[in-house]
C-alpha positions as CSV (number, residue, x, y, z in Angstrom):
1,M,19.2,31.0,-28.7
2,K,18.8,34.8,-28.8
3,L,16.9,34.6,-32.0
4,L,14.6,31.9,-30.7
5,K,13.8,33.9,-27.6
6,K,12.8,36.9,-29.6
7,F,9.6,35.2,-30.7
8,P,6.8,34.1,-28.3
9,G,7.3,30.3,-28.0
10,G,10.2,30.6,-30.4
11,M,12.0,27.5,-29.0
12,I,8.9,25.5,-30.0
13,I,7.6,27.2,-33.2
14,I,10.9,27.8,-35.1
15,P,12.3,24.2,-34.8
16,M,8.8,22.8,-35.5
17,L,8.3,25.0,-38.6
18,C,11.8,24.1,-39.9
19,A,11.0,20.4,-39.5
20,I,7.7,20.7,-41.3
21,L,9.3,22.4,-44.3
22,I,12.2,19.9,-44.4
23,N,9.8,17.0,-44.2
24,T,7.7,18.6,-47.0
25,F,10.4,19.4,-49.6
26,I,13.4,17.2,-48.7
27,P,12.0,14.3,-46.6
28,G,14.8,12.0,-47.6
29,V,17.2,14.0,-45.3
30,L,15.2,12.8,-42.3
31,N,15.0,9.2,-43.4
32,L,18.7,8.4,-43.8
33,G,18.5,6.1,-40.8
34,G,20.8,5.8,-37.9
35,P,21.2,8.6,-35.4
36,T,20.0,11.2,-38.0
37,T,16.5,9.6,-38.3
38,G,16.5,8.7,-34.6
39,L,17.2,12.3,-33.5
40,F,15.3,14.3,-36.0
41,K,12.3,12.1,-36.8
42,A,11.8,8.9,-34.9
43,G,13.0,9.8,-31.5
44,N,10.2,12.2,-30.4
45,Q,8.8,9.7,-27.9
46,A,12.2,9.3,-26.3
47,M,12.6,13.1,-26.2
48,M,9.2,13.4,-24.6
49,G,10.1,10.8,-22.0
50,L,13.3,12.7,-21.2
51,F,11.5,15.9,-20.9
52,L,9.0,14.3,-18.6
53,I,11.9,13.3,-16.4
54,V,13.1,16.9,-16.5
55,C,9.6,18.2,-15.6
56,G,9.2,15.6,-12.9
57,S,12.5,16.7,-11.3
58,Q,11.0,20.1,-10.6
59,I,8.0,18.8,-8.7
60,N,8.1,19.3,-5.0
61,F,6.3,16.5,-3.1
62,K,5.2,19.0,-0.5
63,T,3.0,20.7,-3.2
64,V,1.8,17.5,-5.1
65,G,-1.9,18.6,-4.7
66,R,-1.6,21.5,-7.2
67,P,-0.5,19.4,-10.2
68,L,-3.3,16.9,-9.6
69,Y,-5.9,19.7,-9.2
70,K,-4.8,21.5,-12.4
71,G,-4.7,18.3,-14.4
72,I,-8.3,17.4,-13.3
73,V,-9.6,20.9,-14.1
74,L,-7.9,20.9,-17.6
75,L,-9.3,17.4,-18.3
76,A,-12.8,18.3,-17.2
77,L,-12.9,21.6,-19.2
78,K,-11.7,20.0,-22.4
79,F,-14.2,17.1,-22.1
80,I,-17.3,19.3,-21.2
81,I,-16.7,22.0,-23.7
82,G,-15.3,19.8,-26.5
83,A,-18.1,17.2,-26.2
84,A,-20.8,20.0,-26.1
85,I,-19.4,21.4,-29.4
86,G,-19.4,17.9,-31.0
87,W,-22.9,17.1,-29.8
88,T,-24.2,20.5,-31.1
89,V,-22.8,19.9,-34.6
90,G,-24.4,16.4,-34.7
91,S,-27.8,17.4,-33.3
92,I,-28.2,20.4,-35.6
93,W,-26.5,19.3,-38.9
94,G,-26.6,15.5,-38.5
95,A,-24.0,13.0,-39.6
96,K,-22.9,15.1,-42.6
97,G,-21.9,18.0,-40.4
98,V,-21.3,21.6,-41.5
99,I,-18.8,23.2,-43.9
100,G,-17.4,19.8,-44.6
101,L,-16.7,19.0,-41.0
102,T,-18.5,15.8,-39.7
103,P,-19.3,15.3,-36.0
104,L,-16.6,12.6,-36.0
105,A,-13.9,15.1,-37.1
106,V,-15.1,17.7,-34.6
107,M,-15.2,15.2,-31.8
108,A,-11.8,13.7,-32.5
109,S,-10.1,17.1,-32.7
110,M,-12.0,19.0,-30.0
111,L,-11.6,16.3,-27.4
112,S,-7.9,16.0,-28.0
113,A,-5.0,18.2,-26.9
114,N,-1.3,18.2,-27.7
115,S,0.6,17.1,-24.5
116,S,4.0,17.6,-26.1
117,L,3.1,21.2,-26.9
118,Y,1.7,21.7,-23.4
119,I,4.7,20.5,-21.5
120,A,7.0,22.5,-23.8
121,L,5.0,25.6,-23.1
122,C,5.2,24.9,-19.4
123,A,9.0,25.5,-19.5
124,E,8.5,29.1,-20.5
125,Y,5.1,30.0,-19.1
126,G,4.5,27.6,-16.3
127,N,6.1,25.9,-13.3
128,S,6.4,22.5,-11.8
129,S,2.7,22.3,-10.8
130,D,1.8,23.0,-14.4
131,S,4.2,20.4,-15.9
132,G,3.1,17.9,-13.2
133,A,-0.5,18.2,-14.5
134,I,0.6,16.2,-17.6
135,A,-0.2,13.0,-15.8
136,I,-3.9,13.9,-16.1
137,F,-3.6,16.2,-19.2
138,C,-2.2,13.4,-21.3
139,I,-5.5,11.6,-21.3
140,H,-6.6,14.2,-24.0
141,D,-4.0,12.7,-26.4
142,G,-5.7,9.4,-26.9
143,P,-9.1,8.4,-28.4
144,F,-10.7,7.7,-25.0
145,L,-12.6,11.0,-24.6
146,T,-13.9,10.8,-28.2
147,M,-15.1,7.2,-27.7
148,I,-16.8,8.0,-24.4
149,A,-18.5,11.1,-25.9
150,M,-19.7,9.3,-29.0
151,G,-20.9,6.3,-27.0
152,V,-19.0,3.7,-29.1
153,S,-20.0,0.4,-27.6
154,G,-17.2,-1.8,-26.4
155,M,-14.4,0.9,-27.0
156,A,-15.1,3.3,-24.2
157,N,-12.6,1.8,-21.8
158,I,-9.6,4.0,-21.0
159,P,-6.3,2.4,-21.9
160,W,-4.6,2.8,-18.5
161,T,-1.3,1.5,-20.0
162,S,-1.0,4.8,-22.0
163,I,-1.5,6.9,-18.9
164,I,1.0,4.8,-16.9
165,A,3.5,5.1,-19.7
166,M,3.3,8.9,-19.3
167,I,3.5,8.8,-15.5
168,I,6.5,6.6,-15.1
169,P,9.2,9.0,-16.4
170,L,7.5,11.9,-14.6
171,F,7.6,9.8,-11.4
172,V,11.2,8.8,-11.9
173,G,12.2,12.5,-12.3
174,A,10.2,13.5,-9.3
175,I,11.8,11.0,-7.0
176,W,15.3,11.7,-8.3
177,G,14.8,15.4,-8.1
178,N,13.5,15.3,-4.5
179,L,16.4,13.1,-3.4
180,D,19.2,14.9,-5.3
181,G,19.4,18.7,-5.5
182,E,22.2,18.6,-8.1
183,F,20.1,16.4,-10.4
184,K,17.2,18.8,-10.1
185,S,19.5,21.7,-11.0
186,L,20.9,19.9,-14.0
187,C,17.4,19.1,-15.3
188,Q,16.4,22.7,-14.9
189,K,19.3,23.9,-17.0
190,S,18.7,21.4,-19.7
191,Q,15.0,22.1,-20.3
192,N,15.4,24.4,-23.3
193,F,17.8,22.0,-25.0
194,V,15.4,19.2,-24.8
195,I,12.5,21.4,-25.9
196,I,14.2,22.3,-29.2
197,W,14.7,18.7,-30.3
198,M,11.4,17.6,-29.1
199,S,9.7,20.4,-31.0
200,F,11.6,19.5,-34.2
201,G,10.6,15.8,-33.8
202,I,6.9,16.8,-33.6
203,G,7.2,18.8,-36.8
204,S,9.2,16.2,-38.7
205,N,6.2,13.9,-38.7
206,S,3.9,16.5,-40.4
207,S,4.0,18.2,-43.8
208,L,2.3,20.9,-45.8
209,G,0.8,18.2,-48.1
210,T,-1.6,17.2,-45.3
211,I,-3.1,20.7,-45.4
212,V,-3.7,20.4,-49.1
213,K,-5.4,17.0,-48.8
214,A,-7.8,18.1,-46.1
215,G,-8.7,21.3,-47.8
216,L,-10.4,24.3,-46.3
217,P,-12.5,22.3,-43.7
218,G,-9.2,21.1,-42.1
219,V,-7.8,24.6,-42.1
220,A,-11.1,25.9,-40.6
221,L,-10.9,23.2,-37.9
222,G,-7.3,24.3,-37.1
223,I,-8.5,27.9,-36.7
224,I,-11.7,27.2,-34.7
225,A,-9.9,25.2,-32.1
226,P,-7.6,28.0,-31.0
227,I,-10.5,30.4,-31.0
228,I,-12.2,28.2,-28.5
229,G,-8.9,28.2,-26.7
230,I,-9.9,31.8,-25.6
231,V,-12.8,30.3,-23.7
232,Y,-10.5,27.8,-22.0
233,F,-8.1,30.5,-21.1
234,F,-10.7,32.6,-19.2
235,V,-12.6,29.7,-17.7
236,Y,-9.5,27.9,-16.5
237,N,-8.3,31.0,-14.7
238,L,-11.6,31.1,-12.8
239,F,-10.5,28.0,-11.0
240,L,-7.0,29.3,-10.2
241,K,-5.7,31.7,-7.5
242,K,-2.5,32.2,-9.5
243,K,-3.4,33.1,-13.0
244,T,-1.7,31.5,-16.0
245,S,-2.0,31.6,-19.8
246,L,-1.6,27.9,-20.2
247,G,-5.4,27.4,-20.6
248,F,-4.9,28.3,-24.2
249,A,-3.1,25.0,-24.6
250,L,-6.5,23.3,-24.5
251,G,-7.1,24.9,-27.9
252,S,-4.5,22.7,-29.5
253,V,-5.3,19.5,-31.4
254,A,-3.2,16.4,-30.8
255,A,-1.2,15.0,-33.7
256,N,-2.4,11.5,-33.0
257,S,-6.1,12.6,-33.1
258,A,-5.7,11.7,-36.7
259,L,-5.8,8.0,-35.6
260,T,-9.0,8.4,-33.6
261,P,-11.5,8.4,-36.6
262,G,-10.2,5.0,-37.8
263,L,-10.5,3.5,-34.3
264,V,-14.0,4.8,-33.9
265,A,-15.0,3.6,-37.4
266,A,-13.7,0.1,-36.6
267,A,-16.4,-0.1,-33.9
268,D,-19.1,1.6,-36.0
269,P,-18.8,0.6,-39.7
270,A,-21.3,3.3,-40.6
271,L,-18.6,5.9,-40.1
272,K,-16.0,4.3,-42.4
273,G,-17.0,6.5,-45.3
274,V,-16.0,9.7,-43.4
275,A,-13.1,8.4,-41.3
276,G,-10.4,9.0,-43.9
277,M,-11.2,12.7,-44.5
278,A,-11.8,13.2,-40.7
279,A,-8.3,11.9,-40.1
280,A,-6.8,14.2,-42.7
281,Q,-8.7,17.2,-41.2
282,C,-7.5,16.3,-37.7
283,A,-3.9,16.1,-38.8
284,T,-4.2,19.5,-40.6
285,A,-5.8,21.0,-37.5
286,S,-2.9,19.7,-35.3
287,I,-0.3,21.3,-37.5
288,I,-2.1,24.7,-37.5
289,T,-2.7,24.7,-33.8
290,M,0.9,23.8,-33.1
291,L,1.8,27.0,-34.8
292,I,-0.9,29.3,-33.4
293,I,-1.2,28.2,-29.8
294,P,2.3,29.3,-28.6
295,F,1.5,32.8,-29.9
296,L,-1.8,32.8,-28.0
297,V,-0.1,31.6,-24.8
298,G,2.5,34.4,-25.2
299,W,-0.3,37.0,-25.7
300,G,-2.2,35.6,-22.7
301,D,0.9,35.9,-20.6
302,K,1.3,39.6,-21.5
303,F,-2.5,40.2,-20.9
304,L,-2.3,38.7,-17.4
305,K,0.8,40.6,-16.4
306,K,-1.0,43.8,-17.5
307,H,-4.2,43.2,-15.6
308,Y,-2.9,41.4,-12.5
309,S,-0.2,42.2,-9.9
310,A,2.8,39.9,-9.6
311,D,1.4,38.1,-6.5
312,R,-1.7,37.1,-8.4
313,L,0.3,35.4,-11.3
314,N,1.5,31.9,-11.7
315,E,5.2,31.6,-10.7
316,Q,7.4,31.2,-13.8
317,P,11.1,30.6,-14.3
318,A,11.2,33.6,-16.7
319,M,9.4,35.8,-14.3
320,Q,11.6,34.8,-11.4
321,A,14.7,35.4,-13.5
322,G,13.4,38.9,-14.4
323,V,12.8,39.7,-10.7
324,K,16.3,38.5,-9.8
325,R,17.8,40.7,-12.6
326,A,15.8,43.7,-11.3
327,V,17.0,43.1,-7.8
328,D,20.6,42.7,-8.9
329,K,20.4,46.0,-10.9
330,A,19.0,47.8,-7.9
331,K,21.8,46.5,-5.7
332,T,24.4,47.6,-8.2
333,R,22.9,51.1,-8.3
334,V,22.9,51.3,-4.5
335,R,26.5,50.2,-4.3
336,A,27.5,52.8,-7.0
337,A,25.7,55.6,-5.1
338,T,27.3,54.8,-1.8
339,S,30.8,54.0,-2.9
340,P,33.4,56.7,-2.4
341,V,34.6,58.5,-5.5
342,P,38.4,58.2,-6.0
343,G,40.2,61.4,-5.3
344,K,37.5,62.9,-3.0
345,T,36.8,63.0,0.7
346,Q,33.8,64.2,2.6
347,G,35.3,67.7,2.8
348,G,36.1,68.0,-0.9
349,T,39.0,67.1,-3.1
350,V,42.2,65.8,-1.6
């Protein structure tokens, strides 16, 4: 744990990178079946559900307005800026796009965001209001925003079942956590444990081979998205009284964005010729952003702490723990200074 904590977002990046390497060079290890495959490769959705319960347990019903507000702002920013970029590419360069990136690939990636990565980052850089925003944030994961932005006839309806599936474990955790203080405490202590395995599960479904297939355009897409994350970081904080670095998470690309081009092409056969490469490029971008975004969030956190006073910053478990340690040290120094020295009296030595 000490090694993981030395790196920004280390509890996410290191397990994820290890899983990508294993799945690239010795994938058979992860496909043995039974509990091995269930834990290391196929159980990511279960881990995410468990983590949503953990996140939900930290939500205080008295402050439910903040998670909803943050989720709506994140969703709106991603859609407005992402759609604007996709429309710009299409209007200037047409269906063929630029540097090998078609409007379909740009839309599918720029209008998606990695919910698993976001909620994992919330554990280190956010609080319950940030993790609670996942109920709205998760809309980025699916193809809905891309379909709406591209105006695909008959496939613009938002699949509410996917949203409900995200809300249920969060809601269960919230109810249980508000009714049972011990359960809330248990979940808080187990956050990091769940994050490690969830991050490994995300990486175990990707490989370095995907990057080779997509080529440089896929790599470029994976670099462009985090750069735009800088815009999200600053604009998001304009809407918040308590500043946070989690706006960078909007610069991520969802792993399942690779499925979006095929779904869009099913509605518009004219796009079938570019759907395959767009899918590979989105998958590549998702891998790259999974590795870059945690570093950017860590940098953003340091930037905010340098430029804002503590009362202007988003409350964080790590920050609160740091304050508690500082207070404890101060109390220790006071006790040491006021405690009588053995063998001495006020008048001198005995």
